[in-house]
matplotlib code that plots the C-alpha trace (Angstrom):
import matplotlib.pyplot as plt

x = [0.0, 2.9, 4.4, 1.1, 0.9, 4.5, 3.8, 0.6, 2.5, 5.2, 2.6, 0.9, 4.2, 5.1, 1.6, 2.1, 5.5, 4.1, 1.4, 2.4, -0.3, 0.9, 3.6, 7.0, 6.7, 3.4, 4.8, 7.8, 5.5, 3.1, 5.9, 8.0, 5.5, 3.8, 6.9, 8.0, 4.6, 4.8, 8.1, 6.9, 3.8, 5.9, 8.2, 5.4, 2.7, 4.6, 7.9, 6.7, 9.6, 7.8, 11.0, 12.5, 9.3, 9.5, 13.1, 12.3, 9.4, 11.6, 14.4, 11.7, 10.7, 14.3, 14.9, 11.6, 12.8, 16.1, 14.5, 12.2, 15.2, 17.2, 14.4, 14.1, 17.9, 18.1, 21.5, 21.6, 20.8, 17.7, 19.8, 21.7, 18.4, 16.9, 20.0, 19.0, 15.8, 18.0, 20.7, 18.5, 16.6, 19.9, 21.6, 18.6, 18.7, 22.5, 22.1, 19.5, 21.8, 24.7, 22.9, 21.2, 24.3, 25.0, 21.4, 21.0, 17.3, 18.0, 18.2, 21.6, 24.0, 22.4, 23.8, 26.8, 29.2, 28.7, 28.2, 31.1, 33.5, 32.9, 32.2, 29.3, 27.5, 27.6, 26.0, 25.9, 23.2, 25.4, 27.9, 26.5, 28.8, 28.4, 31.1, 31.9, 33.5, 35.7, 36.5, 40.1, 38.9, 39.5, 36.9, 35.8, 33.8, 30.6, 28.9, 31.8, 30.4, 27.1, 29.0, 30.8, 27.6, 26.0, 28.8, 28.9, 25.1, 25.0, 27.7, 26.2, 22.7, 24.0, 25.9, 22.9, 20.5, 23.0, 22.9, 19.1, 19.2, 21.7, 19.3, 16.4, 18.5, 19.8, 16.3, 13.4, 11.0, 12.1, 9.9, 6.8, 7.6, 7.9, 4.4, 2.7, 1.3, 1.5, 5.3, 5.8, 3.8, 5.4, 8.8]
y = [0.0, 2.4, 1.8, 2.7, 5.9, 6.9, 6.2, 8.3, 11.1, 11.0, 11.1, 14.1, 15.9, 15.3, 16.5, 19.6, 20.3, 20.0, 22.6, 25.9, 28.0, 27.3, 29.7, 28.1, 29.3, 27.6, 24.4, 24.5, 25.1, 22.3, 19.8, 20.6, 21.4, 18.0, 16.1, 18.9, 19.2, 15.4, 15.8, 18.7, 16.8, 13.7, 15.9, 17.7, 15.1, 11.8, 12.6, 15.7, 17.8, 21.1, 23.1, 20.9, 21.1, 24.9, 24.9, 22.5, 24.8, 27.9, 26.3, 25.2, 28.9, 29.9, 27.0, 27.7, 31.3, 30.0, 27.6, 30.3, 32.6, 30.0, 29.4, 33.1, 33.6, 35.1, 33.8, 30.2, 27.4, 25.2, 22.1, 23.9, 25.1, 21.6, 19.9, 21.0, 18.9, 15.8, 16.6, 17.4, 14.0, 12.2, 13.8, 12.9, 9.3, 9.1, 10.6, 8.0, 5.2, 6.5, 7.0, 3.6, 1.7, 0.4, -1.0, 0.0, -0.9, -4.6, -7.2, -7.2, -9.4, -9.0, -5.6, -5.6, -4.4, -7.3, -9.9, -9.1, -6.9, -7.7, -4.2, -1.9, 0.3, 4.0, 6.6, 10.4, 12.5, 15.4, 15.2, 11.8, 9.0, 5.4, 3.2, 0.2, 0.9, -1.8, -2.4, -1.3, 2.1, 1.3, 2.1, 0.8, 3.1, 1.9, 3.3, 5.4, 5.5, 6.8, 9.4, 10.5, 10.8, 12.8, 15.3, 15.8, 16.3, 18.4, 20.8, 21.2, 21.8, 24.3, 26.2, 26.3, 27.3, 30.0, 31.3, 31.4, 33.3, 35.7, 36.3, 37.0, 39.4, 41.1, 41.3, 40.7, 41.0, 37.6, 36.0, 37.9, 37.3, 33.5, 33.4, 35.3, 33.4, 36.4, 36.8, 33.1, 33.0, 36.2, 34.6]
z = [0.0, 0.8, -2.6, -4.3, -2.3, -3.1, -6.8, -6.7, -5.0, -7.7, -10.4, -8.8, -8.5, -12.1, -13.2, -11.0, -12.5, -16.0, -15.5, -17.1, -15.5, -11.9, -10.7, -9.8, -6.2, -5.7, -7.2, -4.8, -1.8, -2.7, -3.4, -0.3, 2.4, 2.9, 3.9, 6.2, 7.8, 8.4, 10.2, 12.2, 13.2, 14.2, 16.3, 18.0, 18.6, 18.6, 20.1, 22.2, 20.9, 20.3, 20.2, 17.6, 15.5, 15.7, 14.6, 11.6, 10.6, 10.8, 8.8, 6.2, 5.8, 5.1, 2.7, 0.9, 0.4, -0.8, -3.3, -4.7, -4.9, -6.7, -9.2, -9.8, -10.5, -14.0, -15.1, -13.8, -16.2, -15.4, -14.8, -12.0, -10.4, -10.5, -9.0, -5.5, -5.9, -6.3, -3.9, -0.9, -0.9, -1.7, 1.3, 3.5, 2.4, 2.8, 6.3, 7.2, 5.9, 8.0, 11.3, 11.1, 10.0, 13.5, 13.7, 17.3, 17.2, 16.5, 19.2, 21.0, 19.3, 15.9, 15.0, 12.6, 15.3, 17.7, 14.9, 12.7, 14.7, 18.3, 19.4, 20.2, 17.6, 18.0, 15.8, 15.7, 14.1, 12.9, 11.5, 10.5, 11.6, 12.6, 14.0, 16.1, 19.4, 20.9, 24.6, 24.0, 22.7, 19.0, 16.3, 13.0, 10.7, 9.2, 6.0, 4.8, 1.3, 2.5, 4.5, 1.4, -0.6, 2.3, 2.3, -1.4, -1.6, 1.6, 0.4, -3.1, -1.6, 0.9, -1.9, -4.2, -1.4, -0.3, -3.9, -3.8, -0.5, -2.0, -4.9, -2.5, -0.4, -3.6, -5.2, -2.7, -5.6, -6.7, -4.1, -5.3, -9.0, -8.5, -6.9, -9.8, -12.7, -15.0, -14.7, -15.4, -18.6, -19.9, -20.1]

ax = plt.figure().add_subplot(projection="3d")
ax.plot(x, y, z, "-o")
ax.set_aspect("equal")
plt.show()
């Protein structure tokens, strides 16, 4: 059932992207707000982390302004603007792979550290890192490839979003223009 919902969401996203009469700012808002709203809801209602939910919502507002500013940048090619829509999810997936590499949620003795290396699994959320810690203090890194992918995608996303924020700071009218249908059709 989850796969059908994901496919349906992807189909709706592609349909939305193909519509010329919908302003780019509205498209970005509609495509990015639902996952963020889900994370905010989980943090607030399920995990009772209201402060974290507020921080995530505030960061989303800044990232939304950066995305809209990036789309409104007049001299960047389209492929550069669209890169951020691939690097952000790739960074999130790589982060998830790194922080769950030690499989701390499995039964004791079934995680890779105790099964293969004889240690205890440790993971850090940021910077994302997972490793096996031995009794003698030694370590063995886990998911180094996913860590590499995370940092490449994270740095490229941050640079592109910083460019979008710079565009918004330089020309605040970019935000307004990206939410107007008329300006989009006139191009």
